[in-house]
Backbone as CSV, one residue per row, in Angstrom:
resi,resn,N_x,N_y,N_z,CA_x,CA_y,CA_z,C_x,C_y,C_z
1,MET,13.371,4.792,-20.430,13.032,5.925,-19.591,11.892,6.687,-20.250
2,GLY,11.045,7.248,-19.443,9.881,7.970,-19.945,10.191,9.418,-20.255
3,TYR,9.187,10.235,-20.138,9.290,11.662,-20.407,9.404,12.418,-19.090
4,THR,9.934,13.619,-19.141,9.890,14.451,-17.941,8.490,15.034,-17.823
5,TYR,8.105,15.384,-16.620,6.759,15.920,-16.431,6.570,17.218,-17.201
6,ARG,7.613,18.003,-17.350,7.503,19.251,-18.121,7.283,18.963,-19.612
7,GLU,7.939,17.910,-20.130,7.729,17.532,-21.535,6.284,17.102,-21.788
8,LEU,5.637,16.603,-20.748,4.244,16.186,-20.861,3.276,17.347,-20.644
9,GLY,3.813,18.522,-20.343,2.964,19.685,-20.095,2.422,19.739,-18.686
10,LEU,2.975,18.902,-17.811,2.490,18.823,-16.435,3.172,19.841,-15.535
11,SER,2.525,20.121,-14.424,3.037,21.077,-13.443,3.538,20.355,-12.205
12,ASN,4.365,21.032,-11.453,4.916,20.530,-10.205,3.943,20.863,-9.075
13,THR,3.578,19.870,-8.272,2.614,20.118,-7.196,3.151,21.082,-6.148
14,ARG,4.435,21.067,-5.920,5.005,22.000,-4.939,4.703,23.443,-5.356
15,GLU,4.886,23.721,-6.643,4.586,25.064,-7.157,3.085,25.352,-7.099
16,MET,2.275,24.340,-7.422,0.821,24.513,-7.374,0.359,24.842,-5.960
17,PHE,0.872,24.090,-4.984,0.454,24.304,-3.596,0.947,25.636,-3.052
18,ALA,2.143,26.042,-3.435,2.672,27.333,-2.970,1.772,28.472,-3.443
19,LYS,1.371,28.431,-4.700,0.491,29.476,-5.249,-0.884,29.422,-4.586
20,ALA,-1.421,28.227,-4.424,-2.734,28.070,-3.796,-2.715,28.564,-2.349
21,ASN,-1.658,28.247,-1.631,-1.535,28.691,-0.242,-1.454,30.212,-0.167
22,LYS,-0.660,30.791,-1.041,-0.492,32.247,-1.058,-1.796,32.961,-1.404
23,GLU,-2.555,32.384,-2.356,-3.771,33.042,-2.836,-5.047,32.545,-2.156
24,GLY,-4.921,31.557,-1.251,-6.052,31.128,-0.436,-7.096,30.257,-1.120
25,TYR,-6.661,29.296,-1.906,-7.616,28.365,-2.507,-7.078,26.938,-2.411
26,ALA,-7.949,25.975,-2.643,-7.575,24.562,-2.607,-7.323,24.054,-4.022
27,VAL,-6.535,23.006,-4.124,-6.281,22.352,-5.410,-6.964,20.982,-5.365
28,PRO,-7.963,20.762,-6.228,-8.638,19.467,-6.212,-7.769,18.372,-6.823
29,ALA,-7.992,17.156,-6.338,-7.292,15.982,-6.863,-8.328,14.893,-7.114
30,PHE,-8.288,14.323,-8.298,-9.255,13.304,-8.691,-8.536,12.097,-9.276
31,ASN,-8.998,10.906,-8.898,-8.455,9.686,-9.484,-9.074,9.440,-10.856
32,PHE,-8.249,8.911,-11.761,-8.758,8.503,-13.072,-8.295,7.085,-13.362
33,ASN,-9.155,6.353,-14.063,-8.853,4.964,-14.414,-8.803,4.727,-15.911
34,ASN,-9.192,5.744,-16.677,-9.178,5.593,-18.129,-9.125,6.979,-18.770
35,MET,-9.016,6.992,-20.077,-8.869,8.247,-20.811,-10.092,9.140,-20.664
36,GLU,-11.276,8.536,-20.718,-12.498,9.325,-20.614,-12.570,10.072,-19.287
37,MET,-12.172,9.408,-18.218,-12.186,10.060,-16.905,-11.173,11.198,-16.850
38,ALA,-9.977,10.961,-17.359,-8.936,12.000,-17.337,-9.394,13.228,-18.116
39,LEU,-9.981,13.005,-19.281,-10.456,14.129,-20.090,-11.589,14.876,-19.395
40,ALA,-12.540,14.144,-18.827,-13.672,14.788,-18.154,-13.209,15.633,-16.972
41,ILE,-12.270,15.114,-16.204,-11.742,15.848,-15.050,-11.096,17.150,-15.505
42,VAL,-10.217,17.047,-16.475,-9.483,18.235,-16.922,-10.401,19.220,-17.643
43,GLU,-11.343,18.721,-18.415,-12.289,19.626,-19.078,-13.083,20.434,-18.054
44,ALA,-13.587,19.764,-17.013,-14.359,20.467,-15.981,-13.501,21.501,-15.263
45,CYS,-12.275,21.126,-14.934,-11.385,22.069,-14.246,-11.004,23.226,-15.162
46,ALA,-10.812,22.946,-16.440,-10.496,24.014,-17.392,-11.656,25.001,-17.480
47,GLU,-12.881,24.480,-17.511,-14.056,25.356,-17.560,-14.155,26.243,-16.320
48,MET,-13.719,25.715,-15.180,-13.781,26.466,-13.923,-12.528,27.304,-13.675
49,GLY,-11.497,27.102,-14.492,-10.242,27.822,-14.291,-9.477,27.328,-13.079
50,SER,-9.681,26.067,-12.735,-9.072,25.492,-11.535,-7.879,24.610,-11.878
51,PRO,-6.780,24.745,-11.130,-5.697,23.771,-11.273,-6.217,22.409,-10.829
52,VAL,-5.537,21.359,-11.205,-6.010,20.025,-10.835,-4.845,19.047,-10.742
53,ILE,-5.012,18.093,-9.856,-4.072,16.979,-9.739,-4.791,15.732,-10.229
54,LEU,-4.258,15.116,-11.273,-4.760,13.834,-11.744,-4.057,12.750,-10.946
55,GLN,-4.832,11.956,-10.233,-4.264,10.886,-9.421,-4.541,9.549,-10.085
56,CYS,-3.594,8.659,-9.950,-3.729,7.329,-10.519,-3.294,6.319,-9.464
57,SER,-4.163,5.380,-9.152,-3.818,4.376,-8.151,-2.815,3.383,-8.723
58,ALA,-2.144,2.684,-7.834,-1.173,1.677,-8.271,-1.856,0.617,-9.127
59,GLY,-3.063,0.210,-8.744,-3.793,-0.792,-9.513,-4.135,-0.310,-10.909
60,ALA,-4.583,0.931,-11.007,-4.923,1.489,-12.322,-3.681,1.607,-13.198
61,ILE,-2.573,2.011,-12.598,-1.329,2.146,-13.363,-0.869,0.789,-13.884
62,LYS,-0.951,-0.228,-13.026,-0.548,-1.568,-13.462,-1.457,-2.061,-14.582
63,TYR,-2.750,-1.732,-14.499,-3.705,-2.155,-15.523,-3.435,-1.465,-16.855
64,MET,-3.275,-0.138,-16.813,-3.114,0.620,-18.066,-1.678,0.628,-18.567
65,GLY,-0.733,0.389,-17.672,0.678,0.392,-18.032,1.382,1.621,-17.491
66,TYR,2.562,1.407,-16.955,3.343,2.505,-16.376,3.667,3.575,-17.412
67,ASP,3.803,3.154,-18.660,4.143,4.104,-19.714,2.921,4.824,-20.279
68,VAL,1.730,4.291,-20.055,0.514,4.862,-20.636,-0.077,5.969,-19.771
69,ALA,-0.045,5.810,-18.460,-0.659,6.805,-17.563,-0.133,8.223,-17.813
70,PRO,1.185,8.424,-17.927,1.661,9.785,-18.198,1.186,10.326,-19.547
71,LEU,1.053,9.440,-20.533,0.593,9.891,-21.848,-0.890,10.247,-21.823
72,MET,-1.664,9.557,-20.986,-3.063,9.943,-20.800,-3.146,11.331,-20.175
73,ALA,-2.288,11.575,-19.197,-2.263,12.899,-18.564,-1.881,13.964,-19.589
74,LYS,-0.922,13.652,-20.454,-0.529,14.614,-21.496,-1.697,14.910,-22.425
75,ALA,-2.431,13.875,-22.808,-3.593,14.084,-23.680,-4.628,14.971,-22.997
76,ALA,-4.804,14.799,-21.695,-5.743,15.642,-20.953,-5.252,17.090,-20.901
77,VAL,-3.949,17.276,-20.704,-3.372,18.632,-20.732,-3.584,19.248,-22.112
78,ASP,-3.335,18.470,-23.153,-3.536,18.963,-24.519,-4.986,19.385,-24.738
79,ARG,-5.930,18.628,-24.180,-7.342,18.986,-24.314,-7.602,20.340,-23.662
80,ALA,-7.057,20.553,-22.465,-7.240,21.850,-21.791,-6.663,22.974,-22.635
81,ARG,-5.482,22.761,-23.195,-4.851,23.797,-24.018,-5.688,24.084,-25.265
82,ASN,-6.260,23.028,-25.851,-7.119,23.202,-27.022,-8.407,23.944,-26.681
83,MET,-8.789,23.908,-25.401,-9.960,24.654,-24.931,-9.591,26.108,-24.628
84,GLY,-8.303,26.438,-24.761,-7.848,27.792,-24.466,-7.501,28.010,-23.009
85,SER,-7.331,26.926,-22.262,-7.039,27.022,-20.834,-5.573,26.702,-20.559
86,ASP,-4.990,27.448,-19.646,-3.606,27.172,-19.244,-3.538,26.710,-17.789
87,ILE,-4.596,26.051,-17.307,-4.596,25.584,-15.919,-3.427,24.637,-15.674
88,PRO,-2.847,24.700,-14.479,-1.813,23.728,-14.126,-2.443,22.347,-13.902
89,VAL,-1.814,21.327,-14.441,-2.253,19.943,-14.266,-1.048,19.150,-13.779
90,ALA,-1.234,18.417,-12.695,-0.162,17.572,-12.160,-0.619,16.121,-12.181
91,LEU,0.336,15.217,-12.155,0.071,13.782,-12.118,0.646,13.232,-10.825
92,HIS,-0.147,12.386,-10.150,0.230,11.909,-8.820,-0.058,10.416,-8.690
93,LEU,0.895,9.678,-8.152,0.669,8.277,-7.789,-0.104,8.267,-6.480
94,ASP,-1.308,7.741,-6.505,-2.151,7.712,-5.316,-1.926,6.406,-4.563
95,HIS,-1.354,6.507,-3.392,-1.134,5.361,-2.502,-0.251,4.283,-3.125
96,GLY,0.971,4.640,-3.469,1.944,3.658,-3.931,2.430,2.864,-2.731
97,ALA,1.858,1.691,-2.521,2.076,0.950,-1.281,3.313,0.057,-1.283
98,ASP,3.858,-0.239,-2.461,5.019,-1.128,-2.465,6.168,-0.498,-3.251
99,LEU,7.362,-0.884,-2.876,8.575,-0.309,-3.448,8.660,-0.540,-4.958
100,GLU,8.238,-1.703,-5.425,8.321,-2.014,-6.859,7.474,-1.048,-7.692
101,THR,6.283,-0.744,-7.215,5.421,0.213,-7.926,6.067,1.581,-7.977
102,VAL,6.587,2.027,-6.855,7.226,3.347,-6.801,8.428,3.391,-7.742
103,LYS,9.240,2.337,-7.757,10.392,2.284,-8.669,9.947,2.379,-10.126
104,ASN,8.933,1.601,-10.482,8.448,1.612,-11.870,7.924,2.981,-12.268
105,VAL,7.230,3.623,-11.366,6.693,4.959,-11.634,7.835,5.956,-11.824
106,LEU,8.826,5.896,-10.964,9.956,6.818,-11.073,10.754,6.578,-12.349
107,GLN,10.867,5.327,-12.776,11.589,5.026,-14.013,10.885,5.610,-15.234
108,GLN,9.597,5.842,-15.127,8.847,6.453,-16.228,8.799,7.970,-16.091
109,ASP,9.521,8.520,-15.112,9.464,9.956,-14.841,8.030,10.404,-14.612
110,PHE,7.241,9.516,-14.000,5.842,9.783,-13.698,5.714,10.971,-12.762
111,LEU,6.643,11.088,-11.845,6.591,12.151,-10.847,7.739,13.124,-11.056
112,PRO,7.514,14.402,-10.778,8.622,15.362,-10.873,9.644,15.116,-9.784
113,SER,10.897,15.395,-10.078,11.944,15.211,-9.069,12.117,16.466,-8.250
């Protein structure tokens, strides 16, 4: 079993969207395929003070490993914190088209319950 999203420093999208809806702003979501992309996305959002959803496609997750994607997201969250930013960062499976992928992602606690 993997880590909980809170242990990884990640935020719940339901909470992110509720705050965004109340305060009248959008939450951007960007796909990442490697560590450099995840860091660049979060660094830019941290500089702008924007919450962000890191999305990972089923293909990218299978390539990098179900256990690695959440740890990449954690490293990106850590980078934001090291920059002095407390922006919310969420992790999202983008277009999980088959049941096996969704099961594997859930077994890694990739998504908040």
